[in-house]
N, CA, C and O of each residue as an XYZ file, in Angstrom:
472
protein
N      73.362    251.714    237.911
C      73.118    253.642    237.195
C      72.916    251.904    235.928
O      71.935    251.312    235.476
N      73.772    251.788    235.863
C      74.046    250.687    234.209
C      72.566    249.669    234.150
O      71.975    249.498    233.083
N      72.122    249.081    235.385
C      71.064    247.919    235.706
C      70.509    248.294    234.813
O      70.419    247.650    233.767
N      69.826    249.814    235.072
C      68.518    249.977    234.535
C      68.829    250.482    232.384
O      67.988    250.998    231.648
N      69.911    250.172    232.102
C      69.832    249.378    230.646
C      70.114    248.505    230.431
O      69.581    248.006    229.440
N      71.278    247.577    231.285
C      71.641    246.257    231.001
C      70.532    245.288    231.267
O      70.663    244.345    230.487
N      69.706    245.164    231.888
C      68.873    244.423    232.111
C      67.171    244.737    230.564
O      66.342    244.077    229.938
N      67.621    246.125    230.742
C      66.236    245.590    229.601
C      66.673    244.779    228.134
O      66.217    243.811    227.525
N      68.114    245.985    227.871
C      68.441    245.923    226.463
C      68.874    244.413    226.709
O      68.315    243.619    225.953
N      69.687    243.916    227.544
C      70.324    242.176    227.144
C      69.101    241.114    226.971
O      68.688    240.299    226.146
N      68.602    241.905    228.952
C      67.992    240.101    228.999
C      66.997    239.548    228.181
O      66.424    238.503    228.492
N      66.672    240.375    226.831
C      65.640    239.189    225.951
C      66.574    239.459    225.081
O      65.916    239.697    224.068
N      67.660    239.578    224.812
C      68.224    238.732    223.870
C      69.115    237.433    224.589
O      69.685    236.732    223.752
N      69.239    237.169    225.517
C      69.443    236.436    226.178
C      68.272    234.983    226.226
O      68.355    233.846    225.762
N      67.396    235.580    226.889
C      66.075    234.465    227.028
C      65.761    234.388    225.653
O      65.372    233.221    225.618
N      65.648    234.827    224.434
C      65.696    234.114    223.095
C      66.847    233.541    223.161
O      66.509    232.451    223.622
N      68.301    233.476    222.993
C      68.978    232.510    223.172
C      68.914    231.304    224.264
O      69.252    230.184    223.881
N      68.537    231.472    225.471
C      67.889    230.312    226.095
C      66.642    229.489    225.756
O      66.308    228.370    226.145
N      65.994    230.425    224.851
C      64.688    229.693    224.752
C      65.090    229.179    223.570
O      65.045    227.953    223.672
N      65.426    229.476    222.600
C      65.968    228.505    221.521
C      66.968    227.697    221.284
O      67.137    227.084    220.230
N      67.715    227.658    222.310
C      68.724    226.702    222.453
C      68.933    225.576    222.043
O      69.807    225.133    221.298
N      67.482    224.771    222.931
C      67.211    223.275    222.616
C      66.934    222.836    221.374
O      67.334    221.718    221.048
N      66.024    223.830    220.245
C      65.317    223.550    219.318
C      67.375    223.439    218.784
O      67.813    222.329    218.480
N      68.108    224.390    218.767
C      68.923    224.413    218.530
C      69.746    223.458    217.987
O      70.262    223.236    216.892
N      69.709    222.848    219.323
C      70.989    221.578    219.284
C      70.215    220.542    218.845
O      70.804    219.542    218.433
N      68.384    220.579    218.845
C      68.190    219.673    217.656
C      68.256    219.743    216.662
O      68.687    218.773    216.038
N      67.870    220.906    215.994
C      67.662    221.010    214.320
C      68.773    221.995    213.488
O      68.933    222.214    212.287
N      69.244    222.329    214.325
C      70.373    223.620    213.815
C      69.982    224.989    214.245
O      69.104    225.161    215.090
N      70.697    226.077    213.607
C      70.608    227.272    213.204
C      69.080    227.564    212.573
O      68.840    227.009    211.501
N      68.158    228.300    213.097
C      67.148    229.004    211.696
C      67.661    229.768    210.985
O      68.734    230.368    211.032
N      66.422    229.727    209.926
C      66.489    230.845    208.862
C      66.715    232.496    209.328
O      66.114    232.934    210.309
N      67.080    232.833    209.010
C      67.930    235.066    209.572
C      66.375    235.267    209.797
O      66.381    235.232    211.027
N      64.991    235.462    209.437
C      63.583    235.738    208.604
C      63.453    235.435    210.850
O      63.149    236.325    211.643
N      63.681    234.470    211.093
C      63.116    233.737    212.330
C      63.568    234.709    213.579
O      62.801    235.140    214.440
N      65.045    234.970    213.485
C      65.506    236.230    214.335
C      64.902    237.508    214.139
O      64.759    238.409    214.965
N      64.515    237.465    212.758
C      64.476    239.140    212.530
C      62.710    239.436    213.500
O      62.309    240.487    214.002
N      62.088    238.205    213.459
C      60.645    238.189    214.235
C      60.774    237.701    215.778
O      59.870    237.965    216.570
N      61.610    237.177    216.066
C      61.874    236.384    217.482
C      62.817    237.211    217.776
O      63.713    236.439    218.119
N      63.243    238.291    217.879
C      63.509    239.515    218.864
C      62.866    240.623    219.087
O      62.957    241.347    220.079
N      62.209    240.755    218.154
C      61.096    241.881    217.993
C      59.691    241.307    219.286
O      59.080    242.050    220.055
N      59.525    239.734    219.124
C      58.864    238.814    220.426
C      59.061    238.747    221.627
O      58.215    238.792    222.520
N      60.631    238.593    221.754
C      61.501    238.901    223.045
C      61.341    239.795    224.033
O      61.115    239.648    225.234
N      61.562    241.200    223.034
C      62.003    242.375    223.367
C      60.053    242.782    224.065
O      59.915    243.688    224.887
N      58.637    241.857    223.495
C      57.327    242.415    223.822
C      57.286    241.385    225.369
O      56.434    241.584    226.235
N      58.131    240.531    225.463
C      57.512    239.715    226.004
C      58.693    239.519    227.928
O      58.492    239.261    229.114
N      59.424    239.743    227.328
C      60.669    239.847    228.550
C      61.056    240.724    228.986
O      62.087    240.753    229.658
N      60.071    242.051    228.635
C      60.638    243.323    228.948
C      59.718    243.984    230.766
O      60.067    245.032    231.309
N      59.058    243.436    231.101
C      58.302    243.208    232.269
C      59.405    242.575    233.266
O      60.094    243.068    234.160
N      59.249    240.958    232.604
C      60.223    240.463    233.737
C      61.966    241.387    233.674
O      62.531    241.560    234.754
N      62.523    241.802    232.612
C      63.549    242.662    232.827
C      63.644    243.333    233.847
O      64.575    243.339    234.652
N      62.609    243.976    233.862
C      62.365    245.535    234.834
C      62.110    245.202    236.234
O      62.005    246.011    237.156
N      62.016    243.821    236.306
C      61.581    243.266    237.563
C      63.482    242.670    238.260
O      64.038    243.184    239.231
N      63.941    241.765    237.580
C      64.790    241.422    237.799
C      66.013    242.745    237.956
O      66.964    242.635    238.731
N      65.751    244.191    236.931
C      67.036    244.468    237.594
C      66.527    245.301    238.877
O      67.357    245.675    239.706
N      64.691    245.684    239.086
C      64.872    246.097    240.294
C      64.966    244.697    241.122
O      66.187    244.603    241.243
N      64.487    243.705    241.679
C      65.040    242.630    242.523
C      66.884    243.396    242.458
O      67.126    244.106    243.434
N      67.846    243.285    241.600
C      69.282    243.324    241.059
C      69.635    244.381    242.125
O      70.512    244.326    242.987
N      68.687    245.417    241.844
C      68.755    246.956    242.439
C      69.102    246.885    244.046
O      70.091    247.415    244.551
N      68.179    246.188    244.702
C      67.784    245.964    245.733
C      68.442    245.456    246.316
O      68.458    245.682    247.526
N      69.235    244.598    245.791
C      70.220    243.536    246.776
C      71.934    244.428    246.159
O      72.968    243.909    246.580
N      72.032    245.323    245.491
C      73.378    245.674    245.375
C      74.261    245.976    246.086
O      75.364    246.320    245.663
N      73.847    245.884    247.714
C      74.936    246.086    248.991
C      76.056    244.754    248.730
O      77.283    244.691    248.656
N      74.778    243.604    248.621
C      75.428    242.514    248.898
C      76.323    241.668    248.206
O      76.835    242.053    247.155
N      76.550    240.625    248.654
C      77.998    239.993    247.642
C      77.708    239.526    246.473
O      76.799    238.738    246.210
N      78.628    240.095    245.601
C      78.279    239.350    244.506
C      77.511    237.901    243.856
O      76.623    237.850    243.006
N      77.965    237.149    244.339
C      77.524    235.740    244.067
C      76.233    235.505    244.784
O      75.526    234.538    244.498
N      75.843    236.553    245.907
C      74.598    236.021    246.758
C      73.605    237.235    246.075
O      72.508    237.192    246.632
N      73.663    238.263    245.072
C      73.124    238.810    244.861
C      72.930    238.166    243.317
O      71.759    238.271    242.954
N      73.749    237.566    242.390
C      73.757    237.077    241.340
C      72.561    235.775    241.471
O      71.740    235.712    240.557
N      72.482    234.852    242.492
C      71.697    233.844    242.881
C      70.314    234.045    243.410
O      69.410    233.266    243.111
N      70.172    234.854    244.022
C      68.472    235.518    244.679
C      67.981    236.008    243.315
O      66.908    235.645    242.833
N      69.073    237.096    242.554
C      67.918    237.575    241.319
C      67.623    236.349    240.558
O      66.479    236.035    240.228
N      68.415    235.834    240.353
C      68.574    234.691    239.431
C      67.231    233.758    239.833
O      66.524    233.284    238.944
N      66.936    233.531    241.329
C      65.936    232.570    241.570
C      64.348    233.616    241.908
O      63.238    233.231    241.542
N      64.501    234.462    242.388
C      63.436    235.718    242.428
C      62.962    235.707    240.815
O      61.743    235.569    240.714
N      63.506    235.795    239.831
C      62.991    236.044    238.626
C      62.858    234.233    237.352
O      62.373    233.983    236.249
N      63.412    233.665    238.134
C      62.788    232.373    237.922
C      61.428    231.916    238.190
O      60.713    231.239    237.451
N      61.217    232.297    239.146
C      59.658    232.107    239.876
C      58.534    232.967    239.269
O      57.348    232.696    239.076
N      59.515    234.495    238.933
C      58.396    235.315    238.152
C      57.947    234.982    237.009
O      56.774    235.087    236.651
N      59.499    234.261    235.917
C      58.732    233.827    234.915
C      57.822    232.708    234.401
O      57.327    232.533    233.288
N      57.733    231.901    235.700
C      56.829    230.636    235.766
C      55.933    231.687    236.436
O      55.572    230.888    237.301
N      55.351    232.671    236.726
C      54.098    233.012    236.748
C      53.745    233.950    236.054
O      52.553    234.257    236.087
N      54.697    234.727    235.179
C      54.388    235.594    233.946
C      53.906    234.364    232.708
O      52.931    234.491    231.968
N      54.830    233.220    232.719
C      54.411    231.984    231.574
C      52.703    232.044    231.829
O      51.897    232.252    230.922
N      52.304    231.788    233.431
C      50.886    231.335    233.393
C      50.073    232.630    233.069
O      49.222    232.766    232.191
N      50.307    233.109    233.539
C      49.505    234.949    233.375
C      49.285    235.040    231.420
O      48.358    235.569    230.807
N      50.440    234.354    230.892
C      50.444    234.972    229.301
C      49.224    233.391    229.087
O      48.280    233.401    228.296
N      49.529    232.365    229.864
C      48.605    231.427    229.180
C      48.520    229.970    228.565
O      47.641    229.315    228.005
N      50.362    229.685    229.069
C      51.097    228.995    228.968
C      51.587    227.730    229.761
O      52.795    227.570    229.593
N      51.213    227.113    230.292
C      51.420    225.700    231.542
C      53.326    226.293    231.828
O      54.146    226.435    230.921
N      53.492    226.446    232.790
C      54.538    226.946    233.078
C      55.362    225.494    233.679
O      54.835    224.772    234.526
N      56.455    225.272    233.203
C      57.646    224.758    232.995
C      59.160    225.079    233.559
O      59.701    226.177    233.689
N      59.575    224.008    233.797
C      61.173    224.283    234.325
C      62.491    225.044    233.101
O      63.634    225.454    233.300
N      61.727    224.965    231.986
C      61.961    225.621    230.070
C      62.109    226.931    230.746
O      63.160    227.554    230.898
N      60.543    227.375    231.253
C      60.396    229.052    231.403
C      60.934    229.350    232.203
O      61.213    230.542    232.076
N      61.516    228.714    233.573
C      62.257    229.285    234.472
C      63.599    229.139    234.229
O      64.352    229.845    234.900
N      63.917    228.635    233.689
C      65.507    228.556    233.022
C      65.575    230.153    232.583
O      66.190    231.053    233.155
N      64.487    230.250    231.008
C      64.164    231.178    230.204
C      64.485    232.981    231.465
O      65.140    233.985    231.188
N      63.742    232.673    232.663
C      64.504    233.880    233.048
C      65.181    233.705    234.374
O      65.227    234.622    235.194
N      65.709    232.519    234.579
C      66.817    232.926    235.395
C      68.485    232.910    234.695
O      69.376    233.701    235.004
N      68.566    232.057    233.933
C      69.689    232.304    233.046
C      70.119    233.800    232.623
O      71.204    234.362    232.770
N      69.088    234.197    232.132
C      69.538    235.479    231.281
C      69.949    236.559    232.551
O      71.015    237.174    232.594
N      68.926    236.643    233.511
C      69.035    237.266    234.872
C      70.723    237.373    235.792
O      71.577    238.063    236.349
N      70.199    235.912    235.297
C      72.187    236.387    236.095
C      73.300    236.371    235.323
O      74.461    236.438    235.727
N      72.800    236.253    233.841
C      73.941    236.875    232.890
C      73.724    238.857    233.463
O      74.715    239.473    233.855
N      72.619    239.394    233.405
C      72.762    240.087    233.280
C      73.401    241.215    234.709
O      74.075    242.242    234.791
N      72.674    240.231    235.691
C      72.979    240.785    237.408
C      74.984    240.730    237.123
O      75.592    241.560    237.799
N      75.746    239.934    236.317
C      77.015    239.456    236.711
C      77.622    240.698    235.759
O      78.757    241.060    236.069
N      76.929    241.451    234.531
C      77.099    242.270    233.678
C      77.448    243.605    234.614
O      78.263    244.467    234.944
N      76.458    243.170    234.718
C      75.850    244.900    236.115
C      76.997    245.093    237.555
O      77.302    246.159    238.090
N      77.413    243.866    237.885
C      78.225    243.652    238.774
C      79.224    244.348    238.196
O      79.610    245.453    238.577
N      79.770    243.570    237.045
C      80.979    243.806    236.527
C      81.258    245.170    236.198
O      82.426    245.520    236.031
N      80.344    245.948    236.091
C      80.498    247.531    234.723
C      80.279    248.225    236.345
O      80.903    249.285    236.308
N      79.556    248.033    237.954
C      80.127    248.492    239.093
C      81.309    249.084    239.261
O      81.766    250.227    239.294
N      81.929    247.222    239.424
C      83.113    247.533    239.753
C      84.286    248.461    239.380
O      85.084    249.122    240.044
N      84.078    248.249    238.010
C      84.886    249.340    237.025
C      84.967    250.752    237.732
O      85.980    251.250    238.223
N      83.700    251.295    237.685
C      83.087    252.820    237.828
C      83.620    253.088    239.095
O      84.117    254.160    239.439
N      83.483    251.926    239.881
C      83.787    252.556    241.704
C      85.176    252.420    242.057
O      85.566    252.766    243.173
């Protein structure tokens, strides 16, 4: 049940951090105004892939945690590539990582919260 909240609320934040990480390493932290704009943009762009990742994670909820995490990350990485192409961008491995890494983190958080409630 928590995955319905975890993925749509946290995945855009994680995706934004993964997306901006190469720029942060190269140029340092952006200004506060960038974060306010980028956060809204991230929720707008990443909401549908987050719902897809939550659905994949929900289907795999009876599987072992590491298998569920890997399959959710791979499926969401491929979905991110398709989503980037749909949005008119040339898909790259960076786009796949922007989908896969946050999906894996959200799947892990969801598994931890389910383990605590069980």
